[in-house]
C-alpha positions in Angstrom: 13.0 26.2 -2.2 10.5 28.3 -0.5 11.5 30.0 2.8 11.7 27.6 5.7 13.5 29.7 8.3 12.0 27.9 11.3 9.3 25.5 12.3 5.8 26.7 13.1 5.1 27.4 16.8 3.8 24.5 18.9 0.4 26.3 19.1 0.2 26.6 15.3 1.2 23.0 14.8 -1.5 21.8 17.2 -4.1 23.9 15.5 -3.0 22.7 12.0 -3.0 19.1 13.3 -6.6 19.3 14.4 -7.7 20.8 11.1 -5.7 18.2 9.2 -7.3 15.4 11.1 -10.8 16.8 10.3 -9.9 17.1 6.6 -8.6 13.5 6.5 -11.8 12.3 8.3 -14.0 14.0 5.8 -12.6 12.1 2.8 -14.2 8.7 2.7 -12.5 7.4 -0.4 -9.1 8.6 0.9 -9.6 7.0 4.2 -11.0 3.6 3.1 -8.5 3.0 0.3 -5.4 3.8 2.4 -6.2 3.4 6.1 -7.3 0.4 8.2 -10.9 0.4 9.5 -12.0 0.1 13.1 -10.7 -2.7 15.4 -11.4 -6.2 14.1 -13.8 -8.6 15.7 -12.4 -11.7 17.3 -11.8 -14.8 15.2 -13.6 -18.1 15.3 -11.7 -21.4 15.6 -10.9 -21.8 11.9 -8.6 -24.7 10.9 -5.0 -23.9 10.3 -4.1 -23.2 6.7 -2.3 -26.4 5.9 -1.5 -26.1 2.2 -0.7 -22.5 1.1 1.8 -23.9 -1.4 -1.1 -25.6 -3.3 -3.0 -22.3 -4.1 -0.1 -20.3 -5.6 -1.0 -18.2 -8.6 0.5 -15.7 -10.9 -0.4 -13.8 -14.1 -0.5 -15.8 -17.3 1.8 -13.6 -19.3 4.5 -13.7 -16.7 4.3 -17.1 -15.0 7.7 -18.3 -14.0 9.4 -15.1 -15.4 11.7 -12.9 -13.5 10.7 -9.4 -14.6 10.6 -7.1 -11.6 7.5 -4.9 -11.0 4.0 -4.7 -9.7 0.9 -6.8 -10.6 -2.7 -6.5 -9.4 -4.9 -9.5 -8.6 -8.6 -9.6 -8.0 -10.7 -12.5 -6.7 -14.5 -12.7 -5.9 -16.1 -14.7 -3.1 -19.9 -15.1 -2.8 -21.3 -15.2 0.7 -24.9 -16.4 1.3 -25.5 -14.2 4.4 -23.8 -11.8 6.7 -20.7 -13.0 8.5 -20.0 -13.8 12.2 -16.2 -14.1 11.6 -13.8 -13.8 8.7 -10.1 -14.6 8.4 -7.9 -14.0 5.3 -4.5 -15.5 5.1 -2.0 -14.4 2.5 1.5 -15.0 1.2 3.2 -13.1 -1.7 6.7 -13.1 -3.1 7.9 -10.6 -2.5 5.5 -8.0 -1.1 1.8 -7.3 -1.1 -0.8 -4.6 -0.3 -4.3 -5.9 0.5 -7.8 -4.5 0.1 -11.2 -6.2 0.8 -14.3 -4.7 -0.7 -12.5 -1.4 -1.4 -11.0 -1.1 2.2 -7.3 -1.1 2.9 -6.4 -4.0 5.2 -2.6 -4.1 5.4 0.7 -5.1 3.8 3.4 -7.7 4.2 4.7 -10.3 4.5 7.7 -10.5 6.8 11.0 -10.6 5.1 11.7 -14.2 4.4 14.1 -16.7 2.8 12.2 -18.6 0.0 13.2 -21.8 1.8 11.2 -20.7 4.9 8.5 -18.3 4.0 5.6 -17.2 6.3 2.0 -16.1 5.5 0.1 -13.4 7.3 -3.5 -13.6 8.7 -5.9 -10.7 8.8 -9.3 -10.6 10.5 -11.6 -9.1 7.8 -15.0 -9.8 9.3 -16.1 -6.1 9.5 -15.4 -5.7 5.8 -17.4 -8.6 4.5 -21.0 -8.5 3.2 -23.8 -10.7 1.8 -23.3 -11.5 -1.8 -20.2 -10.7 -3.8 -17.0 -9.8 -2.0 -13.8 -8.7 -3.8 -10.3 -9.3 -2.6 -7.6 -7.1 -4.3 -3.9 -7.6 -3.9 -1.1 -5.4 -5.3 2.1 -7.6 -5.5 5.7 -6.5 -6.0 7.8 -9.4 -7.4 11.2 -10.4 -8.6 13.3 -7.8 -6.8 16.7 -8.3 -5.2 18.3 -6.0 -2.6 19.2 -5.8 1.0 15.5 -6.4 2.0 14.3 -9.0 -0.5 15.8 -12.1 -2.1 15.0 -12.4 -5.8 12.9 -15.5 -6.4 10.0 -16.8 -8.5 6.8 -14.6 -8.3 3.7 -16.0 -6.6 0.6 -15.2 -4.6 -1.5 -17.5 -2.4 -4.7 -16.4 -0.5 -7.2 -18.2 1.6 -10.5 -16.7 3.0 -12.4 -18.5 5.7 -15.8 -17.1 6.7 -18.4 -18.2 9.3 -21.9 -16.9 8.3 -24.7 -15.9 10.6 -26.4 -19.3 10.2 -23.0 -20.8 11.3 -22.3 -22.3 7.9 -18.8 -21.9 6.7 -17.3 -20.7 3.4 -13.7 -21.2 2.3 -12.0 -19.8 -0.8 -8.4 -20.1 -2.1 -6.8 -18.2 -4.9 -7.2 -20.1 -8.2 -7.6 -19.7 -11.9 -10.9 -17.7 -11.4 -8.8 -14.7 -10.2 -7.9 -11.9 -12.6 -4.6 -10.1 -13.0 -3.0 -7.1 -14.7 0.4 -5.5 -14.9 -1.0 -2.3 -16.5 -1.5 0.0 -13.5 -0.1 3.3 -12.2 2.7 1.4 -10.4 5.5 1.2 -13.0 8.8 -0.6 -12.7 10.5 0.6 -9.5 14.1 1.6 -9.1 15.8 -1.0 -6.9 18.7 0.0 -4.7 20.4 -2.1 -2.0 18.5 -0.4 0.9 15.3 0.8 -0.8 12.8 0.3 -3.6 11.8 3.7 -5.2 8.3 3.8 -6.7 7.6 5.1 -10.2 3.9 6.0 -10.1 1.9 7.5 -13.1 -1.4 8.9 -12.0 -2.4 9.3 -15.7 -2.9 5.6 -16.1 -5.5 5.1 -13.4 -7.0 6.4 -10.2 -6.8 2.9 -8.5 -10.3 2.1 -9.7 -9.3 -1.5 -9.5 -9.6 -1.3 -5.7 -13.4 -0.7 -6.1 -15.5 -3.8 -5.9 -17.6 -2.6 -8.8 -14.6 -2.3 -11.1 -15.0 -4.4 -14.3 -12.0 -6.7 -14.6 -13.4 -8.9 -17.4 -10.8 -7.7 -19.8 -8.0 -8.7 -17.4 -6.2 -12.0 -17.9 -7.1 -15.0 -15.8 -4.4 -16.0 -13.3 -2.7 -19.3 -13.7 -1.6 -21.9 -11.1 2.2 -22.0 -10.5 4.3 -24.6 -8.8 4.1 -24.0 -5.1 7.1 -26.3 -4.7 9.3 -23.3 -5.7 9.0 -22.3 -2.0 9.7 -24.2 1.2 6.7 -25.1 3.5 4.8 -21.8 4.1 4.0 -21.4 7.8 2.1 -18.8 9.8 3.8 -15.6 10.7 5.9 -16.0 13.8 5.7 -12.4 15.0 2.5 -10.1 15.3 1.5 -8.0 12.4 3.1 -4.6 12.5 1.0 -1.9 14.1 0.1 1.0 11.7 -0.3 4.5 13.1 -1.3 7.4 10.8 0.7 10.6 11.4 0.0 14.1 10.0 3.3 15.7 8.8 3.2 19.5 8.6 4.9 21.8 6.1 7.9 23.7 7.6 7.4 27.5 7.5 4.2 27.5 5.6 0.6 26.1 6.1 -1.6 23.7 4.1 -2.4 23.7 1.3 1.1 24.2 -0.2 1.4 25.7 -3.6 4.5 24.7 -5.6 5.7 26.3 -8.8 8.0 24.5 -11.3 11.4 24.0 -9.6 10.1 24.7 -6.1 10.1 22.3 -3.1 8.8 22.1 0.4 9.8 20.2 3.5 7.3 18.4 5.7 8.0 17.5 9.3 6.5 14.2 10.6 7.1 15.4 14.2 9.2 12.5 15.2 11.3 9.7 13.7 9.0 7.1 12.1 9.4 4.0 9.8 6.7 3.9 7.2 5.3 5.3 3.9 3.5 8.4 2.7 0.1 9.0 1.3 -0.5 12.3 -0.6 -3.6 14.2 -1.7 -2.9 16.9 -4.3 -4.2 18.8 -7.3 -2.3 19.6 -10.5 -2.5 19.6 -14.3 -1.6 16.4 -16.1 2.1 15.6 -16.5 3.7 17.4 -13.5 6.6 15.4 -12.2 6.5 15.4 -8.4 9.3 13.8 -6.3 9.4 12.7 -2.7 12.6 12.2 -0.7 13.1 11.1 2.9 15.5 12.7 5.4 16.4 12.0 9.0 17.6 15.5 10.2 16.9 19.2 9.6 19.4 21.9 10.4 20.8 25.1 8.8 17.5 25.5 7.1 17.9 22.3 5.1 16.9 18.6 5.4 19.9 16.3 5.9 20.8 12.6 5.7 18.7 11.1 3.0 18.7 7.6 1.5 19.3 8.9 -2.0 16.1 7.2 -3.0 13.3 9.2 -4.6 9.6 8.3 -5.1 8.4 9.7 -8.4 4.8 10.5 -9.2 3.5 11.9 -12.5 0.2 13.8 -12.1 -3.1 13.4 -13.9 -5.4 16.4 -14.3 -7.4 17.5 -11.2 -7.7 16.3 -7.7 -5.8 13.0 -7.0 -3.9 11.0 -4.5 -1.1 8.4 -4.4 0.4 6.0 -1.9 4.0 4.8 -1.8 4.9 1.2 -1.2 8.4 1.0 0.3 9.0 2.1 3.9 11.7 4.5 5.1 12.9 5.6 8.5 12.8 9.3 8.5 11.4 12.5 10.2 11.3 14.8 7.2 9.9 14.6 3.6 10.7 16.9 0.8 8.3 17.4 -2.1 9.6 18.9 -5.3 7.7 19.9 -8.5 10.0 19.6 -11.5 8.1 21.0 -14.4 4.9 22.6 -13.4 2.6 23.8 -10.5 1.0 21.5 -8.0 -1.0 22.1 -4.8 -0.4 19.6 -1.9 -3.6 19.4 0.1 -2.7 16.8 2.7 0.0 14.4 3.6 -0.2 11.3 5.8 2.7 9.2 6.9 1.8 5.7 8.1 4.3 4.6 10.8 4.9 0.9 10.8 7.5 1.0 13.5 
């Protein structure tokens, strides 16, 4: 491990924080794919989603199966004009990450018993546009641990839009949607208290988030029996607030250069419950691991979950986002078999 005798001074940390913020703000792709946009416009009086069980879909190769892992779904909605209001409601078993027209919207749902599931509602009006609109959902399914009950996989989505001419468009997930299991998000390691991602950056750069991505070779989704779940009702608590924090390396400054076998500690600045997003550069095939710790003393991070997020690099500049959330203050990054340069790290607090 590189030398980390003490934290940077408060003045240095503030200066680095300001520079880090400017760097984050200058990267449009990094920001739009991983961070929510500006505050959403107020909703119109859309009717309550009364039948989410009836629009449940899954991928055709895995309908009704119980293989754990990630799937990506894409749906297209045509709008005749610009929108005055737009509401997207979504349920997934067991977890989802949502994008609309290439912009990150949020993740969920609440932890649930399959007998009493709940759907989330997001106001997406600022992200909609005239013509084709693309909804992308990454879904983790069929996992069982202390956070999630193993159950049949499924995804249900409804988009309600009021256009400028006050006409309304409604769309639900159906067999026109496309799906794929062949993405960078491989089978995770499931432990009782965590789900450790296994991400391979050589497979893709998350091009499937882009509205222009060609998904014609993907399988069409199929309808699945919504009766596998109890009545799905609206979320009973508000959506979790997401705040982006800028962790700083301990004892060094950004960018951080790691050789094979080296590691570095990042300090979030306070305890937070969330997930990391990392921007880096490396040759293809470098194995980078991320671990979460609650304390730091005697020059070492302490009290981890024993869960490690693993990322295999592609060649050149790249980024990755973890899916599971951890309560921590410190992150360690270790390069197992080759050099890597960490350019920026964000930690999205969902506490």
